[in-house]
N, C-alpha and C positions, 0 to 999 in steps of 0.2 A: 523538690523546689530547688535544690543546690544543682541538680542536672540540668535543669531549664536555664538557670543563670548562666552556667558554664557554657552551654550550647549558644546562648545569645551572645556572650562576650566573645566567644571564638568567631562567630558569624560576623560580629561588627569589626574585629581585628582584621579578618581576612578581607573584608570589604574595603577597609581603610587602605589597603595596599594597592587598590586598583587605581590607574591613571588613565587619561585620555590617550588615545592612540596618537603617535607623533611626539611622545614625551618619554623620557627615561624614567622607569618606575621608581628608583630610590631617590634621585636628585630632583626630579620633576623638571629638568631642563628639557627645552624643545630639541628635537631630533632634526637635523639639516643635512643635506647632502653632501656637506663639507666636513662631516665628523670623521675624525681619524680612526674611529672604531670601525667604520665600514669597510676598511682597508685591511683588517686583520684577517688571518687564515687560521684554520684549526691547528696547523703546525706551529702557530706563535704561541700556542697554549701549552705545548709539551715542556716537561721540565728538562 
């Protein structure tokens, strides 16, 4: 019984992170063509 509960809880947690396309997954803000993140390059992430 505990295994089923943990499985269902994990599935609900995973599904709650889904957002519609065109929105950022964490903030939920709408993505636009003027977002500064679109201008980032992989070299910008290097330490």
